[in-house]
Structure formats: C-alpha cells, structure tokens
C-alpha positions as CSV (number, residue, x, y, z in Angstrom):
1,M,20.5,-5.2,29.2
2,R,18.8,-8.6,29.7
3,A,15.4,-7.0,30.0
4,F,16.1,-4.9,26.8
5,A,17.1,-8.1,25.0
6,E,13.9,-9.8,26.0
7,Q,11.8,-6.9,24.7
8,H,13.8,-6.8,21.5
9,A,13.3,-10.5,20.9
10,A,9.5,-10.2,21.6
11,L,9.2,-7.4,19.0
12,F,11.7,-8.3,16.4
13,R,12.6,-12.0,16.6
14,R,9.1,-13.2,16.0
15,P,6.5,-12.1,13.4
16,W,3.6,-10.0,14.6
17,P,0.1,-11.4,14.4
18,V,-1.6,-10.4,11.1
19,L,-4.9,-9.4,12.8
20,T,-3.1,-7.3,15.3
21,A,-1.3,-5.6,12.5
22,A,-4.6,-4.9,10.7
23,L,-5.9,-3.2,13.9
24,L,-2.8,-1.1,14.2
25,V,-2.9,-0.1,10.5
26,A,-6.5,1.0,10.8
27,T,-5.9,2.9,14.0
28,V,-2.9,4.7,12.5
29,N,-5.0,5.6,9.5
30,V,-7.8,7.1,11.7
31,F,-5.3,9.2,13.6
32,L,-3.7,10.3,10.3
33,F,-7.0,11.4,9.0
34,A,-7.7,13.2,12.2
35,F,-4.4,14.9,11.9
36,D,-4.7,16.0,8.3
37,R,-5.5,13.4,5.6
38,P,-5.9,9.6,5.3
39,W,-3.2,7.4,4.0
40,T,-2.5,6.9,0.3
41,A,0.6,5.8,-1.5
42,S,-0.2,7.1,-5.0
43,A,0.0,10.8,-4.2
44,G,3.6,10.4,-3.1
45,M,4.4,8.2,-6.0
46,R,3.1,10.8,-8.5
47,N,5.1,13.4,-6.7
48,W,8.3,11.3,-7.3
49,G,7.3,10.7,-10.9
50,D,6.6,14.4,-11.6
51,W,10.0,15.2,-10.2
52,M,11.6,12.6,-12.6
53,L,9.8,14.0,-15.6
54,A,10.5,17.6,-14.6
55,G,14.1,16.7,-14.1
56,V,14.5,15.6,-17.7
57,G,12.4,18.6,-19.0
58,L,9.3,16.7,-20.1
59,V,6.9,18.7,-17.8
60,E,6.9,22.1,-16.3
61,R,5.4,22.3,-12.8
62,P,6.3,25.5,-11.0
63,D,3.9,24.5,-8.2
64,L,5.5,21.1,-7.7
65,L,6.5,20.5,-4.1
66,A,9.9,19.0,-3.4
67,P,9.7,15.3,-2.3
68,W,11.0,16.3,1.2
69,L,8.1,18.7,1.7
70,S,5.2,16.8,0.1
71,S,3.1,15.0,2.7
72,G,2.4,12.1,0.4
73,S,6.1,11.7,-0.5
74,L,7.1,11.9,3.2
75,L,4.6,9.2,4.1
76,N,6.1,6.9,1.4
77,L,9.6,7.8,2.5
78,G,8.6,6.9,6.0
79,V,7.1,3.6,5.0
80,L,10.3,2.8,3.0
81,A,12.5,3.7,6.0
82,G,10.3,2.0,8.5
83,G,10.4,-1.2,6.4
84,C,14.2,-1.0,6.3
85,A,14.4,-0.3,10.1
86,G,12.1,-3.2,10.8
87,A,14.2,-5.6,8.7
88,L,17.4,-4.4,10.3
89,L,16.1,-4.7,13.8
90,S,15.0,-8.3,13.1
91,A,18.3,-9.0,11.2
92,E,16.3,-9.8,8.0
93,F,17.7,-7.1,5.7
94,A,19.4,-8.2,2.6
95,V,19.7,-7.0,-1.0
96,R,17.8,-9.7,-2.9
97,V,18.3,-9.6,-6.7
98,A,15.6,-11.4,-8.5
99,P,16.0,-13.2,-11.9
100,R,15.7,-11.0,-15.0
101,G,12.2,-12.1,-15.8
102,E,11.0,-11.2,-12.3
103,L,12.6,-7.8,-12.6
104,V,10.7,-7.2,-15.8
105,K,7.4,-8.2,-14.2
106,G,8.2,-5.9,-11.3
107,A,8.7,-3.0,-13.7
108,L,5.6,-3.8,-15.8
109,G,3.5,-4.3,-12.7
110,G,4.7,-0.9,-11.4
111,L,3.5,0.8,-14.7
112,L,0.1,-0.9,-14.3
113,L,-0.1,0.2,-10.6
114,G,0.5,3.8,-11.6
115,G,-2.0,3.8,-14.4
116,G,-4.7,2.0,-12.3
117,A,-4.2,4.4,-9.4
118,M,-4.8,7.4,-11.7
119,L,-7.9,5.9,-13.1
120,A,-9.4,5.2,-9.7
121,L,-8.0,8.4,-8.2
122,G,-6.1,6.4,-5.6
123,C,-4.2,3.1,-5.1
124,N,-5.4,0.2,-3.1
125,I,-4.7,2.1,0.0
126,G,-6.1,5.5,-0.9
127,G,-8.6,4.4,-3.4
128,F,-9.9,1.3,-1.6
129,L,-9.1,1.3,2.1
130,S,-9.2,5.0,2.8
131,A,-11.9,5.8,0.3
132,T,-14.2,3.0,1.6
133,S,-13.5,4.2,5.2
134,A,-14.5,7.7,4.1
135,L,-17.9,6.2,3.0
136,S,-17.1,6.8,-0.7
137,L,-18.9,4.5,-3.2
138,A,-15.7,4.7,-5.3
139,G,-13.9,2.6,-2.7
140,L,-16.3,-0.3,-3.0
141,G,-16.2,0.0,-6.8
142,M,-12.4,-0.2,-6.8
143,M,-12.7,-3.3,-4.5
144,L,-14.6,-5.1,-7.3
145,G,-11.9,-4.1,-9.8
146,L,-9.1,-5.3,-7.5
147,V,-10.8,-8.7,-7.1
148,A,-11.1,-9.1,-10.8
149,G,-7.6,-7.8,-11.5
150,A,-6.0,-10.2,-8.9
151,F,-7.9,-13.1,-10.4
152,L,-6.8,-12.2,-14.0
153,G,-3.2,-11.6,-12.9
154,L,-3.0,-14.9,-11.1
155,R,-4.4,-16.7,-14.2
156,Y,-1.6,-15.2,-16.2
157,L,1.1,-16.3,-13.7
158,L,-0.3,-19.8,-13.7
159,W,-0.3,-19.8,-17.5
160,E,3.3,-18.5,-17.5
161,L,4.4,-21.2,-15.0
162,E,2.9,-23.9,-17.3
163,H,3.8,-22.7,-20.7
164,R,6.7,-20.2,-20.3
165,P,8.5,-21.2,-17.1
166,A,11.9,-20.0,-18.4
167,W,10.7,-16.4,-18.5
168,S,11.2,-16.1,-14.7
169,R,14.0,-18.6,-14.2
170,G,17.5,-17.6,-13.6
171,S,20.0,-17.0,-10.8
172,A,18.9,-15.0,-7.9
173,R,21.4,-13.4,-5.6
174,V,21.3,-12.4,-1.9
175,L,23.8,-9.8,-0.8
176,G,24.5,-8.5,2.8
177,A,22.3,-11.0,4.6
178,A,23.0,-11.4,8.4
179,A,25.3,-14.2,9.3
180,T,23.8,-17.1,11.2
181,D,26.9,-18.2,13.1
182,R,27.6,-15.0,14.9
183,P,25.7,-12.0,16.3
184,S,24.6,-9.5,13.7
185,R,25.1,-5.8,13.7
186,Q,21.9,-5.2,11.8
187,P,19.8,-4.5,14.9
188,L,22.2,-1.8,16.0
189,A,22.0,-0.2,12.5
190,G,18.2,-0.4,12.7
191,A,18.1,1.3,16.1
192,L,20.4,4.1,14.7
193,L,18.2,4.5,11.7
194,L,15.1,4.9,13.9
195,L,17.0,7.5,16.0
196,G,18.0,9.3,12.8
197,L,14.4,9.4,11.6
198,L,13.3,10.8,15.0
199,L,16.0,13.5,14.8
200,A,14.9,14.3,11.2
201,A,11.3,14.8,12.4
202,L,12.6,17.1,15.1
203,A,14.6,19.0,12.6
204,Y,11.5,19.6,10.5
205,G,9.8,21.0,13.5
206,R,12.7,23.4,14.3
207,R,12.6,24.7,10.7
208,G,8.9,25.4,10.8
209,Y,7.8,22.2,9.1
210,A,6.3,20.3,12.0
211,P,3.5,18.7,10.0
212,Q,6.0,17.3,7.5
213,G,7.9,15.7,10.4
214,V,4.7,14.1,11.7
215,F,3.9,12.7,8.3
216,L,7.3,11.1,8.2
217,L,6.8,9.5,11.6
218,F,3.4,8.2,10.6
219,G,5.0,6.5,7.6
220,V,7.7,5.0,9.7
221,A,5.1,3.5,12.0
222,L,3.2,2.0,9.1
223,G,6.4,0.6,7.5
224,V,7.5,-1.1,10.7
225,I,4.0,-2.6,11.2
226,F,3.9,-4.0,7.7
227,Q,7.4,-5.4,7.8
228,R,7.1,-7.1,11.1
229,S,3.7,-8.7,10.4
230,R,4.0,-9.3,6.6
231,F,0.4,-8.0,6.4
232,C,-0.3,-7.7,2.7
233,L,-3.3,-6.4,0.7
234,V,-2.0,-8.2,-2.3
235,R,-2.3,-11.5,-0.5
236,A,-5.8,-10.4,0.7
237,F,-7.0,-10.3,-2.9
238,R,-4.8,-13.0,-4.4
239,E,-4.5,-15.8,-1.9
240,P,-8.1,-17.0,-1.9
241,F,-7.8,-17.7,-5.6
242,M,-4.2,-19.1,-5.3
243,T,-3.6,-21.1,-2.2
244,G,-7.0,-20.6,-0.5
245,D,-5.4,-18.9,2.5
246,G,-7.9,-16.4,3.9
247,E,-5.9,-14.9,6.8
248,H,-4.9,-11.7,5.1
249,T,-8.4,-11.3,3.6
250,R,-10.0,-11.4,7.1
251,A,-7.3,-9.0,8.3
252,A,-8.0,-6.6,5.5
253,A,-11.7,-6.7,6.1
254,L,-11.2,-6.0,9.8
255,A,-8.9,-3.1,8.9
256,V,-11.5,-1.5,6.7
257,V,-14.3,-1.9,9.3
258,V,-12.2,-0.4,12.1
259,S,-11.0,2.4,9.9
260,T,-14.5,3.1,8.7
261,L,-15.8,3.4,12.2
262,G,-13.1,6.0,13.0
263,F,-13.7,8.0,9.8
264,T,-17.5,7.9,10.4
265,I,-17.1,9.4,13.9
266,L,-14.9,12.1,12.6
267,K,-17.2,13.0,9.8
268,F,-20.5,12.7,11.7
269,A,-19.1,14.9,14.5
270,D,-18.1,17.5,11.8
271,L,-14.5,17.2,12.8
272,K,-13.7,16.5,9.2
273,D,-15.4,17.6,6.0
274,R,-18.0,15.1,5.0
275,G,-17.0,15.2,1.3
276,E,-13.3,14.7,2.1
277,W,-11.8,11.7,0.3
278,V,-15.0,11.0,-1.6
279,F,-13.6,10.5,-5.1
280,A,-15.4,11.4,-8.4
281,S,-14.5,8.0,-9.8
282,A,-17.6,5.9,-8.8
283,G,-18.1,4.3,-12.2
284,I,-15.7,3.3,-14.9
285,G,-12.7,4.9,-13.1
286,A,-12.9,2.9,-10.0
287,L,-13.8,-0.4,-11.8
288,A,-11.2,-0.1,-14.5
289,G,-8.6,1.4,-12.2
290,G,-9.0,-1.4,-9.7
291,L,-8.8,-4.0,-12.5
292,V,-5.6,-2.6,-13.9
293,F,-4.1,-2.1,-10.4
294,G,-5.1,-5.6,-9.4
295,V,-3.3,-7.1,-12.4
296,G,-0.2,-4.9,-11.7
297,M,0.0,-5.8,-8.0
298,T,-0.2,-9.5,-8.7
299,L,2.6,-9.3,-11.3
300,A,4.8,-7.2,-9.1
301,G,4.0,-9.0,-5.8
302,G,3.5,-5.6,-4.1
303,C,0.8,-3.0,-4.0
304,G,0.8,0.7,-3.0
305,A,2.1,-0.2,0.5
306,G,3.7,-3.6,-0.1
307,A,6.0,-2.4,-2.9
308,I,7.4,0.4,-0.7
309,W,8.1,-1.5,2.5
310,R,9.4,-4.5,0.6
311,A,11.8,-2.3,-1.3
312,G,12.9,-1.0,2.1
313,E,13.9,-4.4,3.2
314,G,16.1,-4.9,0.1
315,Q,14.0,-6.5,-2.6
316,V,15.4,-5.2,-5.9
317,K,12.3,-6.4,-7.9
318,L,10.2,-4.0,-5.8
319,W,12.8,-1.2,-6.4
320,A,11.8,-1.5,-10.1
321,T,8.2,-1.6,-9.2
322,V,8.4,1.6,-7.1
323,A,10.3,3.5,-9.8
324,C,7.8,2.4,-12.6
325,F,4.8,3.1,-10.3
326,A,6.0,6.7,-9.9
327,L,6.6,7.1,-13.7
328,G,3.4,5.3,-14.6
329,A,1.3,7.5,-12.3
330,S,2.8,10.7,-13.7
331,L,2.5,9.6,-17.4
332,A,-1.1,8.4,-16.8
333,R,-2.1,11.6,-15.2
334,L,-0.7,13.6,-18.1
335,V,-2.7,11.5,-20.6
336,L,-5.9,11.7,-18.6
337,V,-5.7,15.4,-18.1
338,G,-4.6,16.0,-21.7
339,T,-7.4,14.0,-23.2
340,G,-10.0,15.3,-20.8
341,F,-10.9,11.8,-19.8
342,Q,-10.3,12.6,-16.2
343,Q,-13.6,14.4,-16.1
344,R,-15.4,11.2,-17.2
345,L,-14.1,8.7,-14.7
346,G,-17.3,8.7,-12.7
347,V,-19.1,10.7,-10.0
348,A,-18.6,11.4,-6.3
349,V,-21.1,9.5,-4.2
350,F,-21.1,10.0,-0.4
351,L,-23.0,7.0,0.8
352,P,-24.7,8.7,3.8
353,A,-26.2,11.2,1.4
354,V,-27.9,8.3,-0.4
355,V,-28.7,5.7,2.3
356,G,-28.1,7.6,5.5
357,W,-25.3,7.2,8.1
358,S,-26.6,3.9,9.5
359,G,-27.2,2.5,6.1
360,A,-23.8,3.5,4.8
361,L,-22.0,2.0,7.8
362,L,-24.1,-1.2,7.6
363,L,-23.3,-1.5,3.9
364,V,-19.5,-1.4,4.5
365,V,-19.7,-3.8,7.4
366,V,-21.9,-6.3,5.4
367,V,-19.6,-6.1,2.4
368,M,-16.5,-6.7,4.5
369,A,-18.1,-9.5,6.5
370,A,-19.2,-11.2,3.2
371,W,-15.6,-10.9,1.8
372,A,-14.2,-12.4,5.0
373,A,-16.8,-15.1,5.1
374,F,-16.2,-16.0,1.4
375,A,-12.4,-16.3,2.1
376,T,-13.1,-18.5,5.2
377,W,-15.5,-20.8,3.3
378,N,-13.1,-21.0,0.4
379,E,-10.2,-21.8,2.8
380,A,-12.1,-24.9,3.9
381,S,-13.6,-25.9,0.5
382,R,-10.8,-24.8,-1.9
383,R,-13.6,-24.3,-4.4
384,F,-11.9,-21.3,-6.1
385,S,-8.3,-22.0,-5.3
386,A,-5.8,-22.9,-8.0
387,L,-3.3,-24.7,-5.8
C-alpha cells in the first residue's frame, strides 16, 4: 500500500511537465491515426449538435450515428471522462460556477468555436494540429487565423476589463471540493471511474464494437494527460500576447513536429492514404475559420480539447461552451451546405505534391521552430505582451 501511495502521489499529486505532455499527446495522436483517424474534437461536437437539432425536429438525419457509436463522439466522451478521472484522482474535482458574465462569454465563445470549426473544416485540434501533421496546407492557414483570432480576442478582454469590468463580476461558487483537513474520497471515485471506463470498452468489444471501445480509451488517455499537465493550446496562442509566457507555445510546436514526423512516416510508407486529412479549406476557409475560432477560444477560455476536459473537472462555464460549440457547429454546417458556400472554402493542398516530402517536412519544422523562437524571444523582451 505504501508503494502504491507513492506512485499515486507521483502521478496525481504533482502536475505533469508540459513538454512531456506535448510528447504524449503527439504520440497518442500518431497511434490514433495509425489505428483509424487522427484526433479532432469538432466531428464529435457536430454529432452532439445534430442529435440536439434532430431531437427537436429541426433536422432529419436518418444516417446520423448515435453518440455512443460515433468515433468522434466517443473520443470527446473519453476526453470528458478522462478529465474528470484525472481531477478526481488528484482530489481537484469541484463544480465551479462562474459569474453570469463569464457564463455568457463561455456560451458565446462556444458558438464561435462551432462556426469557426465548420469554416476551417476542423477545430484547433483537427484543423490545425492534425491537419498540419497530415501535411495539409490548410493546417498552416488555420494557424495564421488562430494567431490573429487570439490577439483580437485578448484585445477585447482587455478592453472589457478597463471599460466594462462589471460585465464579468459577480459571485462565483465552488461546490463539492475536496476537504483539506481530512483524506478525500475523490481518488477512490476516480479509480472506480477509470475501472468503469475500461469495463465499458470491454463491453463494446463483446458486442462487436471493438473499434468504438478503443476510441473511448484513446479519449480517456488524452483527457488524463491534459488534466494532469494543464497543457493548453489556448495558452499557446494567447499567452505570448497576454503575459509573455511561452511555455505552452513551445510545447504546442513540439507536439506538431513530433506528430508530423509520425504522420509522414505512415503516409510515405503507404500505410495511410496520402490525401487523408488534407482539407479543402486552404484559403478563406482556414483563415476565416481560424480567426473566428481563435476569438471564440479566447472568450471561452477553452478550445476543442480544453473546453471538454475542463468541463470534465467541473467548470460550469465550459459546460456552456461545450453545449454551444455543438449547436454552433451543427447550425453553421447547415448554413454552409444550404448556401453552397462550403464548396468555396478553399482547395485541398497536399504539401509533398507541391514541394516534395523533404520540403514539406522542412516547412512544418521551420514554421514551428519560428513560432517557438518568437515566443521565447517575446518571453524575454515582453515586446508584444500586454501584461
């Protein structure tokens, strides 16, 4: 029991290093792509939104998969449950009710996340991290939009803080937090939750849905990694302009490079189709989608991944973000398809087809190195930092 307690303390009593978490996220994403498809949050969100709209009779989708069978939905459910399990195991779970103004920003940010993801054909995970790793030009285009969106979103928050501070003031409540004067039962609940998730994956296999069970476990692993490390792509894009902290920017750049190396090996060896995850949004779709998504994630304080695992650890503002992300994605998709604008979002550009395999890989590495170098320089000079 003492040895077990020491291992538990090492894993769940101290935060995990951010760079280590970035390597783990990239590795899990490569294995996920090798298994079936890379990680994205927007597909599962749209599945949830479609179910909401179908439930009230606004859309008819006879081909719509149930959330417990959709791979994207199960990944998101796994991240949600993994974030909850990680918080429980570390005795950090609590229902945190934000002030009314913050809840409104969470909901509005979620709507922007959904709309931006549909324009770019992916969220900051699928449309940026996974698309760039798949050597799609759309991924780098969305990156530019995310940088601009995070900057604009931060400028608004600073304006609100100076001119309308009352909008986000109010009483915040914390319910169900672990007691500090006695041992908490949260770690036991977290262990039971992980056991239940493992049994659920086995149950999928016994019923002939083994891939769905694997997707669930992949999501759980990602949720635990994010919750324990606090690794956050929102902070990667926002913090250089806010506090100057470049740690998460360097971690995100490292995750993209490692993930790109894995994806490139899989595609070059013809283990995966070379056109897979190369989105036809290189153009206005990626740029505008990244811009809208960047503003939304800054307002909400969570992105495609961050909103889900933070909701799992009890943050009510992110509950509003997740719900509105799902609705926003479904509604935006209906508008894009109904107007025919979806066909004019951009083109599909597979970088090796233009500059060769070496050139494509070098381009991604150089862009990520420049991003990390800028964050490091700005961390020391504070030239572009507001605080």
